[in-house]
C-alpha positions, 0 to 999 in steps of 0.5 A: 132354624138360623138365618143362614139356613133360611138364606141358603134354602131361598138361594137353592129354590131360586137356583131350582126355579131358575133352572126349571125356567130355563129348561121350559124356555129351552124347550119352547124355543127349540124350533128357533136358533137363537143366535148365529155367530157370524164370521167371515165364513158364515154365509158360504154354501157349506156353513148354510147347508150345515145350518139347514141340515141341523135345523130340519133335523131339530124340527123332525125330532122335537118332542111336541108334547114336552113343550106345553102347547094347546090341543089345537096347536099340538095338532097343527104342529104334528101335521106340519111335522108329518108333512115335512118328514114325508116331503124329505123322504119324497123329494129323494124319490124325484117328486117335484112337489115335495122338492118345492116343499122342502125348498120353500122351507129352506128359503124361510130358514135362510131368510128368517133365521140365518139372516141372509140379505142382499149384502151377504148373499154374494159370499155364497155365490159372487152374483155381483161379480160375473168374472168370479162365477163358475160355469155351474153358477152361471148355468144354475142362474140361466136354468133359473131364469128360463125356468121362470119362463118356460117351466120344465122345458127350460133346457130344451129352450136353452139348447134349441135357441143357442144350437147346442145340440150340434156336432162340434170339435172341441179341444183335445178331440180329433173327431166331432162330438156332442158336447156343451162346454164351459165356453159356451155357457159363459158366452150365453151368460154374457148374452143373456145379461140377466138381472137377479132380484134378492129373491132369485139370488136366494133361490139359486142359493137354495136350489144349490144347498138343496141338491147337495142335501137332499137332491141329485147334485149337479144333475138335480134340475136337469133331471126334472127337465123334459128331456129323454134321460140323463146319466152320470159315471159313464165316462172319464177315469175310475178312481181304481185306475187313478190309484194304479196310475199314481205309482207309475206316472206322477205327471199324469196324476197331476193332470187329472188333479188339474182337471185336465183329464176328466174323472168318472165323477165329472161325467154328466150326460144327457139324452136329448132328442135322440142325441147323447150330449156330454155337459162338460161344464158340470161335475159331481165334484168328487167320487163320494158325491157321485156315489151318493146320487147312485145310492139315493136315486133308485130307492122309490118303493124300496126295491132292495139294497144295492150291494157288491153282491147284487151289483145293479138295480132297475127301478122307476122314479116317483114321476115314472122315470126309469132308473138303472144303477150299477156299482163296482165290482159289477161295473168299473165305477159307480154309474146311473141311467135315468130314462124319461118318457113324456106320455103327453107327446107319445102320438104318432103325429108327434113321432113322424113331425110332419116329414114327406109321406108321414100322413100315409104312414101314420094311416098305415100304422093306425090300420095295423093296430085296428086290424089286430095285426101281431106287430113287432117294433124293432130298432137299437136302444134309444131309437124310440120304440117305447114312444112309437108303442105308446102312440099306436096303443091310442088306436086300439079299440075302446072295447079291448082290455089291455094287459101289459108286461114290462121289466120296469114300468115305462108306459104308464098307459093308465095316466094317458087313458084313465078310463080304459081297462088296462093293468101292467105287470112287471118282473120282481125279485120273486116274480119272473117275466114268465110267471107274470105273463102266465097270470096275464092269461087269466085276466080277461085281456084282449090285447097283450103288450110286452114292453120288451122281449128281452129274455128266452122264456118271454119271447117264447110265451109271447109266441104262445100268447099270440097264438091262443091267449089274446086277440093280437100282441104288440111287442119291442125287440132289439133285432136289426133285421127281419131275418134276425127277428125271426131267427132270435125268436126261434132260437129262444123257443129252442133254448128253452126246450119247447122245441127241438127242431129248427124248422118246427120252431121257426114255422111256429114264429112266421105263422104267428108274426104279421108285421115288424115295424123297424126304427132307426137312429142315425149318427146325428140323433134323428129317429125315423121308421126305416121300414114296415115288413110283412111276414109271408109264411110259405105254404108247403106244397105237396110235390110227390108223385105216383109216376113211378107205377107208370114206369115199365122198367126198374130204372125208371121206377128208381128215377121217379122214386129218387125225384120224390126222395130229392123233394123230401130232402129238400123239404127237410133240409132247406125248405123256405118257410117264409118270405118278407117284403117291405110295406113301407120304406124311408127313402131319401127323406120321404116315407114311400108305401111300396108293395101291397099287403097280402090278400089273406092279411087284408081279409083278416084286418077287415074282419077286425075293423068296424064298418067305418074303419073298414070303409076307409081302409079299402079307400086306402088300399084302393089309393096305393095298391089298387092296380097291383091287387086287381092284377093279382086278383085277375091272375088268380081268378084266371088260374082258377078258371083253367084249373076247374075243367081239368079237375072235372075232366079227371073226375069224369075219366075216373067215373068212366 
């Protein structure tokens, strides 16, 4: 072998050894970015977002078995990798703990690997030059500062402190509306004069990166707050409309491009204490970002695909919020609606908020529940029906098993009462509400609660269940008046074919329904109980006579016959099946207890209460209706006393 061959072999071996060494080194350092090429755009939000996406993708996809780890280190890395994958999935469902985990990891990546410092962080958001901050930048800083002090009450405290939930006139509007403008946010930011440390600044940047990567864009932090709800895509011009306008009106399109006319993607609204407030300073930026949020926000528990064929989805998020998402062509634009239900606040005391007469009103509602009365809670959307229902359930006796049927899980009663016998069912794509209610019959339930009587089969089954399947029922409905409620339930029973006669169907409804609690939300967003109404079935009286037998002439007999015929046709065509009267009314800002509950209902309520509650109920009756009830009882006793001699007289006459 020549020297040349030996040299060549050595060179080849060195090259091979170096190649092997390089591959091993690259795998070992796969989790660490070796170098960041720094230029003017390095520390922008967009560049940092791309870096975070790439690094998290590397961490979750790395093959841990190829990098020669010890058994203990391999196990630790596997757990960390699994935890990260789980958090990345969970944070898109609205899980605040997973969100916190992912944000902490992003914070570490930016600080330790990307080299973000006090000097270059202002290239992402110009913290040091307030005049360059956008309204969204200022809002993000305000929410971050308030969240450090107030937690998830941050937005509520901000709105209350600066009276942002008040009717106001804004430029371009002829009527007052609920809106929070960019100018208001800028004024508040100037007044607050917030001083941020480097850690605070980096946290604000991390939140901005997170919300465009795994979060819900501009509403990400807003959605987490303790408010009634948030929605997007419900105002402004749809993209389809803009393409039509572009062909005819170039000036109008220029106004849209300059953001003088809001687009659908500029539409962000919150539902706050009964008021729908537009956040004019926030925007999704583009139609594609709004679409991304709509496609991700409903995904918890895999409810199925939102498609053009199936243009809407109703689901819940991991924190219990209800979410409804719609898309074209079912709706004119992509839109979503998130409703939050704060179970900690769902008490009757919280609902009435100490208004005049509220103590007696709360006491009356408690007795309706303890007395096992079948009760409807009615009112428009957003008036607080679900919150009222959750507050009333607290007063159901512990010995009673509760069964709940809902379209989407909203009540979450087991979170409030974990030791009670409660089971909730909901509709799915394969199981209808009717089937779910049928299953409830076989689950030893004492109380049936129906989150919303929204379909004909559910309304009809509710009437059946109230008659035979449970001790009593509570349900919500959208009826505006008490006659409307009776008519709607009656029509539901007719439509499904359970009855063919209107009178018979209506009679079934009024025999079952005891009380209606009607809630109202005025134009300022104030929610209150407008009335509590009692349903009083009218007993059918037999007014037919045999007087025609006493008549001697044919004409007289015909007169008596036609009297009976008239009574018959009145009963068939125009017989009144029920009356109703208000037990409680809201008058001039005060709750007033008015008419007494009928003796029949009072008797049945006492029978369903324990001794202590029955005793306090008697005192409540005496306090409010004692004189009225005593008068009625006296009249009834007198009438009975007068009737007895007549009956005895008739009996003696017959015997003679």
